[in-house]
C-alpha positions as CSV (number, residue, x, y, z in Angstrom):
1,M,29.8,-13.9,95.1
2,N,30.4,-15.5,91.7
3,T,33.8,-17.0,90.9
4,V,35.3,-16.0,87.6
5,S,37.8,-18.2,85.9
6,L,39.7,-16.8,82.9
7,T,41.3,-18.9,80.2
8,L,42.6,-17.6,76.9
9,L,41.2,-19.3,73.8
10,P,43.4,-18.4,70.8
11,S,41.3,-20.3,68.3
12,M,38.6,-17.7,68.6
13,S,40.9,-15.1,66.9
14,S,40.2,-16.5,63.4
15,L,36.5,-16.0,63.9
16,L,36.2,-12.5,65.5
17,S,39.4,-10.6,65.0
18,P,43.0,-11.2,64.0
19,L,44.2,-10.2,67.5
20,L,41.3,-11.5,69.5
21,A,42.0,-14.0,72.3
22,A,38.7,-14.9,73.8
23,V,38.0,-15.6,77.4
24,L,36.1,-18.5,79.0
25,L,34.2,-17.0,81.9
26,T,32.9,-19.1,84.8
27,S,30.0,-17.5,86.6
28,T,26.4,-18.3,87.6
29,A,23.9,-17.8,84.8
30,A,20.1,-17.9,84.8
31,M,18.3,-19.6,81.9
32,A,16.1,-16.7,80.8
33,A,15.2,-14.5,77.9
34,P,17.4,-11.4,77.4
35,A,16.7,-8.5,79.8
36,G,13.5,-6.7,78.8
37,A,12.1,-9.6,76.8
38,G,8.5,-10.3,77.8
39,P,6.5,-13.6,77.5
40,A,5.5,-12.9,73.9
41,A,9.0,-12.2,72.8
42,K,10.3,-15.3,74.6
43,A,7.6,-17.4,73.0
44,G,8.5,-16.0,69.6
45,Q,12.1,-16.9,70.1
46,E,11.3,-20.4,71.2
47,A,9.0,-20.9,68.2
48,A,11.8,-19.9,65.8
49,C,14.8,-21.4,67.4
50,G,13.5,-24.0,69.9
51,G,13.3,-24.1,73.7
52,F,15.4,-26.0,76.2
53,P,13.6,-29.2,77.2
54,R,15.1,-31.0,80.1
55,A,16.9,-34.3,79.3
56,D,19.5,-36.6,80.9
57,N,22.3,-34.8,79.0
58,G,21.2,-31.2,79.6
59,P,20.8,-28.5,79.0
60,H,23.8,-27.3,81.0
61,D,25.7,-24.0,81.3
62,Y,29.1,-24.5,79.7
63,R,30.7,-22.1,82.1
64,T,29.7,-23.9,85.3
65,V,29.2,-27.6,84.4
66,R,32.7,-28.9,83.8
67,D,32.4,-32.4,85.1
68,K,31.7,-35.8,83.4
69,R,28.5,-34.5,82.0
70,L,30.6,-32.3,79.7
71,S,33.4,-34.7,79.1
72,I,31.1,-37.5,78.1
73,V,29.2,-35.4,75.5
74,E,32.5,-34.0,74.1
75,Q,34.0,-37.5,74.0
76,Y,31.3,-38.8,71.6
77,H,30.1,-35.6,69.8
78,F,32.8,-33.0,70.0
79,T,36.1,-34.7,69.3
80,P,39.1,-32.8,67.8
81,S,38.1,-34.0,64.4
82,V,34.6,-32.5,64.8
83,E,35.9,-29.3,66.2
84,M,38.3,-28.9,63.3
85,L,35.6,-29.8,60.8
86,I,37.4,-32.9,59.5
87,K,34.7,-35.6,60.0
88,G,31.8,-36.5,62.2
89,S,32.1,-38.7,65.3
90,S,28.8,-40.3,66.3
91,S,26.9,-38.7,63.3
92,Q,27.6,-38.9,59.6
93,D,27.3,-35.2,59.3
94,L,29.5,-32.8,61.2
95,A,26.6,-30.6,62.0
96,G,24.8,-33.5,63.6
97,D,27.5,-33.9,66.2
98,I,27.7,-30.2,66.8
99,S,24.0,-30.0,67.1
100,F,24.0,-32.6,69.9
101,M,26.8,-30.7,71.7
102,L,24.8,-27.5,71.5
103,R,21.6,-29.1,72.6
104,A,23.3,-30.4,75.7
105,F,25.4,-27.2,76.3
106,P,23.7,-24.3,74.4
107,N,26.5,-21.9,75.2
108,H,29.4,-24.2,74.5
109,H,31.8,-21.5,73.1
110,R,34.0,-23.8,71.0
111,A,31.0,-25.6,69.5
112,L,29.4,-22.2,68.6
113,M,32.6,-21.2,66.8
114,S,32.6,-24.6,65.0
115,I,29.0,-24.2,63.7
116,V,29.8,-20.7,62.5
117,R,32.9,-21.9,60.6
118,L,31.0,-24.8,59.2
119,G,28.3,-22.4,57.9
120,E,30.9,-20.3,56.3
121,R,32.7,-23.2,54.8
122,T,29.6,-24.7,53.3
123,R,28.1,-21.3,52.5
124,S,24.9,-22.4,54.2
125,E,22.8,-20.8,56.9
126,Q,21.8,-24.3,58.0
127,P,24.5,-26.9,57.3
128,R,23.4,-30.4,56.5
129,G,22.5,-32.3,59.6
130,S,22.1,-29.1,61.7
131,A,18.9,-28.9,63.8
132,F,18.8,-25.1,63.5
133,T,20.3,-22.3,61.5
134,V,23.7,-20.9,62.6
135,D,21.9,-17.7,63.7
136,C,19.5,-19.8,65.8
137,W,22.3,-21.6,67.6
138,L,23.8,-18.2,68.5
139,E,20.5,-16.8,69.5
140,R,19.8,-19.8,71.7
141,A,23.2,-19.5,73.4
142,T,22.5,-15.9,74.4
143,R,18.9,-16.7,75.5
144,F,20.0,-19.6,77.6
145,A,22.8,-17.7,79.3
146,P,22.1,-14.0,79.0
147,D,25.2,-13.0,81.0
148,D,27.6,-15.0,79.0
149,A,29.9,-12.3,77.5
150,V,31.8,-14.7,75.3
151,A,28.7,-16.1,73.6
152,R,27.5,-12.6,73.0
153,M,30.8,-11.6,71.4
154,I,30.8,-14.6,69.1
155,Y,27.3,-13.6,68.1
156,A,28.3,-10.0,67.6
157,G,31.2,-11.0,65.4
158,Y,28.9,-13.3,63.3
159,L,26.3,-10.5,62.9
160,N,28.9,-7.9,61.9
161,K,30.4,-10.1,59.2
162,R,26.9,-10.4,57.7
163,G,26.3,-6.7,57.6
164,R,24.0,-6.6,60.5
165,A,25.9,-3.9,62.4
166,Q,23.0,-2.6,64.5
167,D,22.1,-6.1,65.7
168,A,25.8,-6.6,66.5
169,L,25.9,-3.4,68.5
170,V,22.9,-4.7,70.6
171,Q,25.0,-7.7,71.5
172,M,28.0,-5.5,72.4
173,D,25.8,-3.3,74.6
174,R,24.9,-6.4,76.5
175,V,28.5,-7.4,76.8
176,A,29.3,-4.1,78.3
177,A,26.4,-4.5,80.8
178,V,27.9,-7.8,82.1
179,A,31.6,-7.2,81.7
180,G,32.0,-5.9,85.3
181,D,35.7,-6.1,86.4
182,S,36.8,-8.6,83.8
183,A,39.8,-7.0,82.1
184,F,39.8,-9.8,79.4
185,T,36.2,-9.1,78.5
186,H,36.7,-5.4,78.1
187,Y,39.9,-6.0,76.1
188,N,38.1,-8.5,73.7
189,A,35.1,-6.2,73.4
190,G,37.4,-3.4,72.4
191,L,38.9,-5.5,69.6
192,I,35.5,-6.5,68.2
193,L,34.3,-2.9,68.3
194,I,37.4,-1.7,66.4
195,E,36.5,-4.2,63.7
196,M,33.1,-2.6,63.7
197,K,34.7,0.9,63.5
198,Q,33.0,1.8,66.8
199,Y,36.0,3.6,68.0
200,E,34.6,5.6,70.9
201,R,33.1,2.4,72.4
202,A,36.3,0.5,71.8
203,L,38.3,3.3,73.6
204,A,36.0,3.1,76.6
205,H,36.6,-0.7,76.9
206,A,40.3,-0.1,76.4
207,H,40.5,2.3,79.2
208,K,38.7,-0.1,81.5
209,A,40.8,-3.1,80.5
210,Y,44.1,-1.2,81.2
211,A,42.8,0.3,84.4
212,L,42.0,-3.3,85.5
213,G,45.6,-4.2,84.8
214,F,45.5,-5.8,81.4
215,S,49.0,-5.8,79.9
216,R,48.8,-6.6,76.2
217,L,49.1,-3.5,74.1
218,D,47.4,-4.7,70.9
219,L,44.2,-2.9,71.6
220,R,45.9,0.4,72.3
221,E,48.1,0.0,69.2
222,K,45.1,-0.7,67.0
223,L,43.4,2.4,68.3
224,Q,46.6,4.5,67.8
225,S,46.9,3.2,64.2
226,A,43.4,4.3,63.5
227,G,44.1,7.7,65.1
228,Q,41.6,7.1,67.8
229,W,43.6,6.6,71.0
230,K,43.2,9.1,73.8
231,D,44.6,8.8,77.3
232,P,41.9,8.4,80.0
233,P,40.7,11.8,81.4
234,D,42.4,11.2,84.8
235,A,45.8,10.2,83.2
236,A,46.8,13.8,82.5
237,A,46.0,14.9,86.1
238,T,48.1,12.1,87.6
239,A,51.0,12.1,85.1
240,P,54.4,13.2,86.3
241,A,55.2,16.8,85.5
242,P,58.0,17.4,82.9
243,A,61.4,18.1,84.4
244,A,61.5,21.8,83.5
245,S,58.0,22.4,85.0
246,A,58.9,20.4,88.1
247,A,62.1,22.5,88.6
248,A,60.1,25.8,88.1
249,A,57.5,24.6,90.6
250,A,60.2,23.7,93.2
251,S,61.9,27.1,92.8
252,A,58.6,28.9,93.3
253,A,57.8,26.9,96.4
254,S,61.3,27.5,98.1
255,P,61.8,30.5,100.3
256,A,63.3,33.5,98.6
257,S,67.0,34.1,99.5
258,A,68.2,37.3,101.1
259,P,69.7,39.9,98.7
């Protein structure tokens, strides 16, 4: 059974949604093309955005490799100054350091967000020093770790901002397929889907998140503000009866008194 470790990542909110707190998931992932992708599709993806050749520094799954292999690469190529897009560390260009990080850890969530923000700041699909386009880095992350829900949500947010709503929905469908019993994933998926105005899908994720015990009410409140909140179907059946109805039911159930 896979172990899932959840950690809030507030910095993700500026990228995907004003209220979104992303989750770092730790689970076993296979390095494969997305489900249903045949050899030809995989070859096409690799031709466009590169494969994953083995090297001393990777590639590794960001969710499961958290030892010195990660810390060493971050120490030299993903310092706080790089993450905050202030200056490069081992490379003259910020994108050069982020590229190194993403080659070693293709689904490094924070590095993915940094390359997206760098592309937005420079208004470039391929910032100077980047080995690939921003879209390619995101595609690579989801191809490397198909069951990484966080990487797919980052990709969905990126696609939606660029008017590629249908492509974003494909990513969100795959998030739903791997969300399982992760309340955080359902909650964050709901927030992203509200941004996409996919209210029915957002509501379904909200119901799952709250059924799994998630306590923050932002998702519910956003759906209510949009006039899209509905209680789950079984809530009405299990809700306490109003006091008047309960009293009437109790009266009807008690034996009739003698005249």
